N, CA, C and O of each residue as an XYZ file, in Angstrom:
468
protein
N      -3.518      9.490     26.513
C      -2.752      8.806     25.963
C      -3.707      8.017     25.214
O      -4.284      8.424     24.206
N      -3.903      6.526     25.898
C      -4.814      5.800     24.962
C      -6.058      5.855     23.700
O      -6.466      5.029     22.884
N      -6.388      7.215     24.005
C      -7.311      7.538     22.971
C      -5.847      8.233     21.629
O      -6.402      8.296     20.532
N      -5.211      8.427     21.576
C      -4.138      8.332     20.611
C      -3.773      7.435     20.365
O      -3.202      7.156     19.311
N      -3.940      6.903     21.039
C      -3.199      5.692     19.888
C      -4.177      4.941     19.103
O      -4.164      4.862     17.874
N      -5.171      4.300     20.018
C      -6.607      4.574     19.127
C      -7.169      5.133     18.369
O      -8.302      4.741     18.093
N      -6.765      5.979     17.885
C      -6.297      7.356     17.060
C      -6.081      6.334     15.151
O      -6.672      6.058     14.107
N      -4.657      6.167     15.971
C      -3.073      5.950     15.112
C      -2.987      4.487     15.030
O      -2.252      4.223     14.078
N      -3.502      3.184     15.725
C      -4.124      2.328     15.252
C      -4.766      2.474     14.364
O      -4.397      2.336     13.198
N      -6.122      2.856     14.830
C      -7.473      3.007     13.592
C      -7.110      3.213     12.202
O      -7.330      2.665     11.122
N      -6.002      4.942     12.966
C      -5.500      5.066     11.143
C      -5.095      3.435     10.636
O      -5.867      2.716     10.001
N      -3.936      3.113     11.003
C      -2.731      2.529     10.514
C      -4.233      1.206      9.666
O      -4.525      1.229      8.471
N      -4.791      0.383     10.564
C      -5.822     -0.204     10.382
C      -7.270      0.008      9.100
O      -8.126     -0.669      8.531
N      -6.870      1.146      9.171
C      -7.545      2.272      8.365
C      -7.164      1.787      6.860
O      -7.729      0.991      6.110
N      -5.811      2.691      6.681
C      -5.123      2.208      5.604
C      -4.094      0.572      5.147
O      -3.444     -0.001      4.273
N      -4.388      0.536      5.920
C      -4.149     -1.804      5.368
C      -5.501     -1.926      4.779
O      -5.499     -2.050      3.554
N      -6.568     -1.920      5.319
C      -7.953     -1.976      5.069
C      -8.561     -1.351      2.935
O      -9.283     -1.598      1.970
N      -7.717     -0.641      3.395
C      -8.108      0.498      1.925
C      -6.539     -0.764      0.501
O      -6.416     -0.958     -0.709
N      -6.007     -1.069      1.425
C      -5.161     -1.611      0.951
C      -5.063     -3.181      0.440
O      -4.243     -3.712     -0.309
N      -5.579     -3.422      0.750
C      -6.311     -4.915      1.240
C      -7.781     -5.113     -0.358
O      -7.916     -5.790     -1.378
N      -8.462     -4.136      0.316
C      -9.193     -3.012     -0.503
C      -9.259     -3.445     -2.277
O     -10.069     -4.031     -2.995
N      -7.681     -2.666     -2.500
C      -7.461     -2.204     -3.589
C      -6.395     -3.694     -4.923
O      -5.826     -3.580     -6.009
N      -6.697     -5.078     -3.804
C      -5.957     -5.977     -3.701
C      -7.096     -7.348     -4.170
O      -6.991     -8.233     -5.019
N      -7.777     -7.134     -3.539
C      -9.346     -8.243     -3.349
C      -9.280     -8.697     -4.736
O      -8.544     -9.541     -5.247
N     -10.278     -7.904     -5.285
C     -10.912     -7.606     -7.209
C      -9.907     -8.474     -7.740
O      -8.695     -8.262     -7.707
N     -10.539     -9.554     -8.276
C      -9.736    -10.699     -9.098
C      -9.376     -8.584    -10.827
O      -8.189     -8.358    -11.062
N      -9.929     -8.080    -11.210
C      -9.772     -7.486    -12.331
C      -9.283     -5.374    -11.861
O      -9.103     -4.286    -12.408
N      -9.302     -6.051    -10.489
C      -8.636     -4.508     -9.836
C      -7.220     -4.457    -11.286
O      -6.640     -5.309    -11.959
N      -7.187     -2.654    -11.157
C      -6.293     -2.001    -11.648
C      -5.218     -2.030    -10.951
O      -5.348     -1.447     -9.874
N      -3.988     -2.574    -11.177
C      -2.965     -2.415     -9.701
C      -2.128     -1.618    -10.087
O      -0.909     -1.783    -10.037
N      -2.784     -0.553    -10.566
C      -2.523      1.019    -11.113
C      -2.680      1.645     -9.944
O      -1.929      2.380     -9.302
N      -3.873      1.209     -9.743
C      -4.140      2.689     -8.285
C      -2.940      1.462     -7.348
O      -3.539      0.411     -7.573
N      -2.206      1.224     -6.850
C      -1.410      1.001     -5.774
C      -0.028      1.584     -6.319
O       0.702      0.916     -7.051
N       0.202      2.568     -6.006
C       1.102      3.247     -6.311
C       1.952      3.079     -4.851
O       1.702      2.148     -4.086
N       3.417      4.523     -4.448
C       4.950      4.221     -3.520
C       3.487      5.225     -2.970
O       2.975      4.610     -2.035
N       2.680      6.568     -3.272
C       2.205      6.617     -1.985
C       1.275      6.042     -1.623
O       0.823      6.227     -0.493
N       1.050      5.684     -1.985
C       0.445      4.638     -1.110
C       1.090      3.833      0.490
O       0.674      3.502      1.601
N       1.819      3.827      0.020
C       2.751      2.226      0.441
C       3.206      2.974      1.655
O       2.965      2.576      2.795
N       4.137      4.509      1.273
C       3.983      5.366      1.650
C       3.756      5.828      3.394
O       4.436      5.871      4.419
N       2.068      6.183      2.870
C       1.235      6.692      3.835
C       1.150      4.996      4.791
O       0.861      4.806      5.973
N       1.497      4.080      3.800
C       1.028      2.973      4.877
C       2.335      2.502      6.236
O       2.256      2.242      7.437
N       3.177      2.565      5.485
C       3.897      2.410      6.437
C       4.476      3.435      7.417
O       5.270      3.316      8.350
N       3.791      4.525      6.882
C       4.022      6.191      8.003
C       2.852      5.683      9.044
O       2.967      6.003     10.228
N       1.747      4.907      8.623
C       0.697      4.815     10.075
C       0.996      3.224     10.264
O       0.383      2.497     11.046
N       1.718      2.949      9.675
C       2.093      1.179     10.665
C       3.495      1.025     11.520
O       3.819      0.012     12.139
N       4.280      2.276     11.422
C       5.445      3.262     12.558
C       4.692      4.291     13.507
O       4.841      3.848     14.646
N       4.069      5.277     13.544
C       2.807      5.376     14.640
C       2.018      4.514     15.201
O       1.898      4.753     16.402
N       1.349      3.494     14.800
C       0.285      2.087     15.380
C       1.592      1.501     15.506
O       1.435      1.040     16.636
N       3.118      1.075     15.097
C       3.641      0.335     16.411
C       4.333      0.879     17.443
O       4.608      0.361     18.525
N       4.634      2.125     16.970
C       4.893      3.012     18.607
C       4.058      2.586     19.956
O       4.285      2.749     21.155
N       2.997      1.969     19.226
C       2.059      2.467     19.949
C       2.063      1.083     20.914
O       1.683      1.130     22.084
N       2.583     -0.259     20.219
C       2.017     -0.877     20.786
C       3.726     -1.326     21.455
O       4.031     -2.294     22.151
N       4.342     -0.536     21.077
C       5.977     -0.956     21.660
C       5.700     -0.682     23.667
O       6.289     -1.250     24.587
N       4.194      0.775     23.758
C       4.624      1.091     25.301
C       3.400      0.612     25.619
O       2.822      1.126     26.577
N       2.839     -0.337     24.966
C       1.528     -0.725     25.065
C       1.279     -1.721     27.180
O       0.533     -1.809     28.156
N       2.883     -2.272     26.452
C       2.532     -3.291     28.247
C       2.714     -2.481     29.887
O       2.545     -2.865     31.044
N       3.227     -0.942     29.126
C       3.608      0.048     29.752
C       1.783      0.611     30.741
O       1.664      1.103     31.864
N       0.655      0.241     29.682
C      -0.242      1.235     29.466
C      -1.132     -0.010     30.915
O      -0.674     -0.865     31.672
N      -2.267      0.443     30.713
C      -3.165      0.460     31.478
C      -4.205     -0.204     30.367
O      -4.487      0.571     29.453
N      -4.522     -0.883     30.334
C      -5.233     -2.003     29.133
C      -6.986     -1.714     29.685
O      -7.671     -2.127     30.621
N      -7.232     -0.650     28.361
C      -7.556     -0.484     27.710
C      -8.719     -1.025     27.175
O      -8.322     -2.190     27.177
N     -10.214     -1.122     26.568
C     -10.957     -2.268     25.570
C     -10.991     -1.791     25.024
O     -10.883     -2.412     23.967
N     -11.141     -0.386     24.809
C     -11.764     -0.320     23.384
C     -10.013      0.114     22.331
O      -9.839     -0.226     21.160
N      -9.209      0.728     23.003
C      -7.536     -0.212     22.533
C      -7.756     -1.252     22.271
O      -8.094     -1.326     21.090
N      -7.746     -2.643     23.014
C      -7.508     -3.949     23.074
C      -7.581     -4.357     21.399
O      -6.827     -4.527     20.441
N      -9.723     -4.401     21.920
C     -10.286     -3.965     19.815
C      -9.603     -3.303     18.805
O     -10.251     -3.416     17.764
N      -8.430     -2.566     18.621
C      -8.311     -2.330     18.401
C      -7.416     -2.444     17.542
O      -7.428     -2.267     16.324
N      -6.439     -2.829     18.423
C      -5.468     -3.636     18.328
C      -5.581     -5.297     17.324
O      -5.003     -5.494     16.256
N      -6.339     -6.137     17.940
C      -7.339     -6.814     17.911
C      -7.387     -6.943     16.594
O      -6.740     -7.779     15.964
N      -8.131     -6.146     16.128
C      -8.504     -5.533     14.402
C      -7.161     -5.061     13.045
O      -7.223     -5.228     11.827
N      -5.938     -4.386     13.974
C      -5.093     -3.644     13.099
C      -4.360     -4.875     12.948
O      -3.583     -4.870     11.993
N      -4.422     -6.490     14.003
C      -3.505     -7.718     14.114
C      -4.083     -8.567     12.505
O      -3.526     -8.858     11.447
N      -5.813     -8.763     13.198
C      -6.220     -9.105     11.757
C      -6.275     -8.786     11.041
O      -6.398     -9.636     10.160
N      -6.258     -7.297     10.547
C      -5.648     -6.602      9.263
C      -4.210     -6.871      8.526
O      -4.088     -6.944      7.303
N      -3.138     -7.007      9.474
C      -1.885     -7.170      8.870
C      -1.852     -9.088      8.380
O      -1.304     -9.421      7.329
N      -2.208     -9.659      8.888
C      -2.095    -10.760      8.905
C      -3.075    -11.078      7.510
O      -2.750    -12.049      6.827
N      -3.752    -10.613      7.274
C      -4.673    -10.606      6.270
C      -3.353    -10.109      4.726
O      -2.821    -10.713      3.795
N      -3.356     -8.656      5.288
C      -2.329     -8.379      4.350
C      -0.964     -9.673      3.992
O      -0.696    -10.334      2.988
N      -0.518     -9.606      4.999
C       0.331    -10.218      4.705
C       0.762    -12.184      4.017
O       1.845    -12.725      3.793
N      -1.276    -12.904      3.846
C      -1.346    -13.686      3.333
C      -1.669    -12.982      1.161
O      -1.748    -13.712      0.173
N      -1.778    -11.181      1.215
C      -2.208    -11.753      0.899
C      -0.808    -10.597     -0.632
O      -0.911    -10.231     -1.803
N       0.135    -10.524      0.346
C       1.991    -10.133     -0.555
C       2.441    -10.639     -1.828
O       3.211    -10.134     -2.645
N       1.931    -11.528     -1.840
C       2.298    -12.771     -3.254
C       1.684    -11.543     -4.328
O       2.113    -10.555     -4.923
N       0.524    -12.219     -4.173
C      -0.461    -11.058     -4.855
C      -0.060     -9.743     -5.156
O       0.636     -9.302     -6.071
N      -0.261     -9.552     -4.825
C       0.477     -7.981     -4.485
C       1.404     -7.688     -5.278
O       1.264     -6.798     -6.117
N       2.416     -8.328     -5.156
C       3.567     -8.712     -5.863
C       3.183     -8.747     -7.875
O       3.571     -8.055     -8.817
N       2.460     -9.672     -7.770
C       2.167    -10.539     -8.866
C       1.415     -8.780    -10.354
O       1.558     -8.477    -11.538
N       0.496     -8.106     -8.782
C       0.207     -6.902     -9.718
C       1.698     -5.796    -10.027
O       2.273     -5.277    -10.984
N       1.797     -5.866     -8.766
C       3.203     -4.690     -8.920
C       3.974     -5.149    -10.412
O       4.220     -4.275    -11.243
N       4.283     -6.408    -10.635
C       5.050     -6.330    -11.919
C       4.684     -6.878    -13.364
O       5.309     -7.024    -14.414
N       2.676     -7.245    -12.702
C       2.406     -7.094    -14.041
C       2.620     -5.746    -14.859
O       2.765     -5.657    -16.078
N       2.608     -4.726    -13.932
C       2.200     -3.103    -13.792
C       3.155     -2.800    -14.030
O       3.100     -1.587    -14.234
N       4.290     -3.214    -14.176
C       6.248     -3.026    -14.795
C       6.358     -3.683    -15.438
O       7.532     -3.615    -15.802
N       5.668     -4.725    -16.145
C       5.981     -4.835    -17.577
C       5.396     -3.652    -18.329
O       5.968     -2.822    -19.036
N       4.102     -3.781    -18.002
C       2.710     -3.061    -18.537
C       3.522     -1.734    -19.569
O       3.390     -1.332    -20.725
N       4.610     -1.294    -18.081
C       5.237      0.377    -17.619
C       6.385      0.445    -19.368
O       6.653      1.178    -20.321
N       6.625     -0.669    -18.879
C       8.654     -0.863    -18.847
C       7.940     -0.924    -21.281
O       8.486     -0.305    -22.194
N       7.060     -1.602    -21.361
C       6.003     -2.375    -22.258
C       5.989     -0.488    -23.426
O       6.607     -0.369    -24.484
N       5.045      0.759    -22.711
C       4.396      1.411    -22.488
C       6.229      2.479    -22.642
O       5.959      3.466    -23.325
N       6.910      2.496    -22.465
C       8.415      2.911    -22.688
C       9.147      2.244    -24.029
O       8.765      3.024    -24.902
N       9.597      1.707    -24.391
C       9.442      0.892    -25.320
C       8.727      1.717    -26.368
O       9.321      2.404    -27.199
N       7.662      1.625    -26.293
C       6.999      2.014    -27.210
C       6.803      3.402    -27.575
O       6.725      3.556    -28.794
N       6.686      4.589    -26.800
C       7.248      5.676    -26.997
C       8.256      6.336    -26.868
O       8.273      7.552    -26.679
N       9.339      5.516    -26.966
C      10.844      5.585    -27.279
C      11.078      5.107    -28.873
O      11.864      5.698    -29.613
N      10.233      3.883    -29.315
C       9.982      4.047    -30.989
C       9.923      5.566    -31.039
O      10.846      6.380    -31.008
N       8.256      5.797    -31.147
C       8.040      7.253    -31.321
C       8.631      7.608    -31.988
O       8.878      7.508    -33.189
N       9.214      8.574    -30.351
C       9.853      9.531    -30.833
C      11.158      8.884    -31.702
O      12.134      9.634    -31.685
N      11.321      7.786    -32.360
C      12.519      7.948    -33.000
C      12.461      7.705    -34.262
O      13.402      7.788    -35.050
N      10.716      7.217    -34.639
C      10.801      7.276    -34.813
C       9.967      8.956    -36.003
O       9.712      9.177    -37.187
N       9.896      9.483    -35.032
C       9.157     10.622    -35.048
C      10.651     12.107    -35.819
O      10.842     13.025    -36.616
N      11.315     11.150    -34.609
C      12.711     12.265    -35.438
C      13.504     11.413    -35.935
O      14.455     11.107    -35.216
N      13.423     10.887    -37.013
C      14.092     10.079    -38.278
C      13.605     10.137    -38.919
O      14.280      9.706    -39.854
N      11.739     10.695    -39.626
C      11.006     11.340    -40.707
C      11.373     13.113    -40.369
O      10.923     14.006    -41.088
N      12.200     13.358    -39.232
C      11.772     15.399    -39.251
C      13.060     15.160    -40.251
O      13.070     15.840    -41.277
N      14.261     14.147    -40.002
C      16.042     14.498    -40.898
C      15.839     13.557    -42.014
O      16.816     12.850    -42.263
N      14.753     13.384    -42.765
C      14.328     13.226    -44.137
C      13.106     14.208    -44.727
O      12.434     14.148    -45.756
N      13.127     14.983    -43.789
C      11.664     16.175    -44.547
C      12.277     17.540    -44.682
O      11.610     18.476    -45.123
């Protein structure tokens, strides 16, 4: 049981670190942060959190404690970055809305052009 706990917590830690790596660079491409990334992150965190709930009943293992400490540290770091993530997602949302409006205008122009021909 502890080895699976270590693997699940390690996997969640890796996904949190991956998101942090995408957010940290100032010139990071916010379009790389998408719903799939968050879905995978939440799934991994859910598995890790299940182990954390039963951890109190287990015999403590040094490797498990080390992995939990790293996971906690990364979650705290992610918590500090959430405003930055929100800002990047809002910028991406505005960019996508602007692109959608541009495409709608192009479609309307094309349809009007077809009517005049």
